[in-house]
C-alpha positions as CSV (number, residue, x, y, z in Angstrom):
1,M,32.8,21.8,-1.3
2,H,36.4,20.6,-1.4
3,A,36.4,20.4,-5.2
4,L,35.3,24.0,-5.4
5,H,38.1,25.0,-3.1
6,L,40.6,23.1,-5.2
7,I,39.4,24.7,-8.4
8,A,39.5,28.2,-6.8
9,V,43.0,27.7,-5.5
10,Y,44.2,26.4,-8.9
11,R,42.7,29.5,-10.6
12,L,44.3,31.8,-8.1
13,R,47.6,30.3,-8.9
14,Y,47.4,30.0,-12.7
15,C,44.5,32.1,-14.1
16,T,45.6,35.7,-14.8
17,R,42.0,37.1,-14.4
18,T,41.6,35.5,-11.0
19,R,45.0,36.6,-9.9
20,A,44.2,40.2,-10.9
21,Y,40.9,39.9,-8.9
22,A,42.8,38.6,-5.8
23,N,45.4,41.4,-6.1
24,R,42.6,44.0,-6.3
25,R,40.8,42.6,-3.3
26,T,44.0,42.3,-1.3
27,A,44.6,46.0,-1.9
28,E,41.1,46.6,-0.5
29,G,42.2,44.9,2.7
30,L,40.5,41.5,2.5
31,I,42.1,38.4,3.8
32,K,42.7,35.3,1.7
33,P,39.6,33.2,2.9
34,E,37.4,36.2,2.0
35,I,39.0,36.5,-1.4
36,I,38.6,32.8,-2.2
37,R,34.9,32.8,-1.2
38,C,33.7,34.8,-4.3
39,P,35.5,32.7,-6.9
40,K,34.0,29.6,-5.3
41,R,30.5,31.1,-5.8
42,Y,31.3,32.0,-9.4
43,I,32.6,28.4,-10.1
44,A,29.5,26.9,-8.4
45,R,27.2,29.1,-10.6
46,E,29.3,28.2,-13.7
47,L,29.0,24.5,-13.0
48,Y,25.3,24.7,-12.2
49,H,24.4,26.3,-15.5
50,T,26.4,23.9,-17.7
51,P,24.2,21.9,-20.0
52,R,23.3,18.5,-18.6
53,R,23.6,15.4,-20.9
54,P,21.6,12.2,-20.4
55,R,23.6,9.6,-18.5
56,R,25.2,6.9,-20.6
57,R,26.7,3.6,-19.7
58,Q,30.3,4.0,-18.5
59,P,32.9,2.4,-20.7
60,S,35.2,-0.2,-19.0
61,N,38.3,2.0,-19.5
62,P,38.8,5.2,-17.3
63,Q,37.6,8.5,-18.7
64,T,39.4,11.8,-18.7
65,V,37.6,14.6,-17.0
66,T,38.4,18.1,-18.3
67,I,37.9,21.3,-16.3
68,R,38.2,24.5,-18.3
69,C,39.2,27.9,-16.9
70,G,40.9,31.1,-18.1
71,A,44.4,29.4,-17.8
72,G,43.4,26.5,-20.0
73,P,42.0,23.0,-19.6
74,I,43.0,20.8,-16.7
75,A,42.7,17.0,-17.6
76,I,42.3,14.5,-14.8
77,T,42.5,10.8,-15.5
78,P,41.4,8.5,-12.7
79,T,43.6,5.5,-12.0
80,R,42.5,2.2,-10.8
81,T,44.0,0.4,-7.9
82,T,43.9,-3.3,-7.7
């Protein structure tokens, strides 16, 4: 749930289509939590319908996770703490 919220907030900040949606809904009188709820649903549906690949053995080095939206890809590289 928290990940969906972070993606929705990122899109509200940087994605022009999502900002236009938020501006339109604000003009209709909705408050921010109500506006964020619909993009979260859209993101959940989008992620659910992505093709699933069979699981492979993880390499020993960290992988980069890429999330794509209308504003462009977001790359997240996990770091190890020792």
